[in-house]
C-alpha positions in Angstrom: 22.4 -17.3 -1.8 20.0 -13.8 -2.5 15.9 -14.3 -2.4 15.4 -11.0 -3.8 17.4 -9.5 -7.5 19.6 -7.1 -7.1 18.2 -3.9 -9.0 20.7 -1.8 -11.1 18.5 1.2 -11.9 14.9 2.1 -12.3 15.1 0.3 -15.7 16.1 -2.9 -14.8 13.5 -2.5 -12.0 10.7 -1.9 -14.4 12.0 -5.0 -16.0 12.3 -7.5 -13.5 9.1 -5.6 -11.9 6.7 -7.5 -14.2 7.6 -11.1 -13.9 6.0 -13.3 -10.8 9.1 -15.8 -10.8 11.5 -12.8 -9.0 9.7 -12.2 -6.4 8.3 -15.8 -5.0 10.8 -16.7 -2.4 10.9 -13.4 -0.8 6.8 -13.5 -0.7 7.1 -17.3 0.7 9.7 -16.2 3.1 7.4 -13.7 4.3 4.4 -15.7 4.5 6.5 -18.0 6.6 8.2 -15.9 9.2 4.6 -14.1 9.8 2.3 -17.2 9.6 -0.1 -15.9 6.8 -2.3 -18.7 5.8 -3.4 -18.9 2.3 -1.4 -18.8 -1.4 -0.1 -15.6 -2.6 -1.7 -13.7 -5.7 -0.3 -11.0 -7.1 -2.1 -7.5 -7.1 -2.7 -4.6 -9.3 0.3 -3.4 -10.5 1.8 0.0 -9.4 5.1 1.2 -8.0 5.8 -1.8 -5.8 5.9 -5.4 -5.5 2.6 -6.6 -3.9 0.6 -10.2 -3.2 -2.4 -10.8 -1.1 -2.3 -14.2 1.3 -5.6 -14.9 2.6 -6.9 -11.8 4.5 -3.6 -10.1 4.3 -1.5 -8.2 1.7 2.1 -7.7 1.3 4.3 -4.9 0.2 7.4 -5.0 -0.4 9.8 -1.7 -2.0 13.0 -2.5 -3.9 15.8 -0.5 -2.3 15.7 2.4 -4.9 12.1 3.3 -3.6 13.2 2.0 0.1 13.1 5.6 2.0 9.4 6.1 0.5 8.2 2.7 3.3 8.8 5.0 6.4 5.9 7.6 4.8 3.8 4.5 3.9 3.8 3.3 7.4 3.6 6.6 8.6 0.4 7.8 6.4 -1.2 4.3 7.3 -0.7 4.8 11.1 -2.2 8.2 11.0 -5.5 7.2 8.9 -5.9 3.8 11.1 -9.0 3.4 13.2 -9.6 7.6 12.5 -11.9 7.3 9.5 -15.7 6.6 9.4 -14.4 3.9 6.5 -12.2 1.1 6.8 -8.5 1.4 6.2 -5.7 -1.5 6.4 -4.1 -2.0 9.7 -0.3 -2.8 9.9 0.5 -6.2 10.8 4.5 -7.0 10.6 6.9 -5.0 9.2 10.3 -5.8 7.9 13.5 -6.0 5.8 14.8 -8.7 3.5 18.4 -8.1 1.7 17.3 -4.2 1.7 14.0 -4.5 0.8 11.5 -3.1 3.4 8.3 -4.9 3.3 5.1 -4.3 5.0 2.1 -7.0 5.9 -1.4 -5.2 6.2 -5.0 -6.1 6.8 -7.4 -6.7 3.8 -10.1 -4.5 3.4 -13.0 -5.2 1.4 -14.5 -3.1 -1.5 -14.0 -2.7 -5.0 -11.9 0.4 -6.8 -14.5 3.1 -8.0 -12.3 3.2 -10.9 -14.0 -0.4 -11.7 -17.7 1.4 -11.0 -17.7 4.4 -11.7 -19.3 4.0 -14.9 -21.9 2.0 -13.9 -23.2 4.5 -11.1 -26.1 7.3 -12.3 -25.4 11.1 -11.7 -27.4 10.7 -8.5 -25.2 8.1 -7.1 -22.1 9.8 -8.6 -23.2 13.0 -6.5 -23.8 11.0 -3.4 -20.3 9.2 -3.4 -18.6 12.8 -4.3 -20.2 14.1 -0.8 -18.8 10.7 0.8 -15.4 11.5 -0.6 -15.7 14.9 0.5 -16.5 13.8 3.8 -13.8 11.3 4.0 -11.4 14.0 3.0 -12.2 16.0 5.9 -11.2 13.5 7.8 -8.2 12.4 6.7 -7.1 16.2 7.3 -7.9 16.1 10.7 -5.6 13.1 11.1 -2.3 14.0 13.1 0.8 13.8 10.8 3.9 12.2 12.8 6.9 14.3 12.1 8.3 11.8 9.7 5.7 13.1 7.1 5.5 16.6 8.7 8.7 16.7 7.5 8.4 15.4 4.1 5.5 17.5 3.0 2.4 19.5 4.6 0.0 16.9 5.2 -3.2 19.5 5.0 -1.4 21.0 1.9 -1.0 17.0 0.0 -4.5 16.1 1.2 -5.9 19.2 -0.3 -4.0 18.9 -3.5 -5.7 15.4 -3.7 
């Protein structure tokens, strides 16, 4: 018996995506397989299924988006340990019923979108300088062949 739903198309995925019960068996399977400790809590809604479990995050991509996981992994590997800020480390990778997943380490912090309005102009200016510095650091990271064949890493970073 399958533990993940069969996704017919993007519209079908959009409907399934919102409901936790579709993902809990797979999340429990990943927790058990990789010995994660903690209760799963759904992450911020984005494009993929994301749950926090203790000090780890599980991210699953529907088969519709499965080809993108290789770029996710490549990008995470390119920046890990190479920036002046903490970045997640890949703890595990796998596939469940054609759904690729990764388990990554948690990085403490709060999203800038949640804090930006609370900062003074001086603080925002300092943050902008820090963001520029980190962008320079990212541009110096070596992209592997997977990323290089998809797009130009430096052009991508410049666009960001």
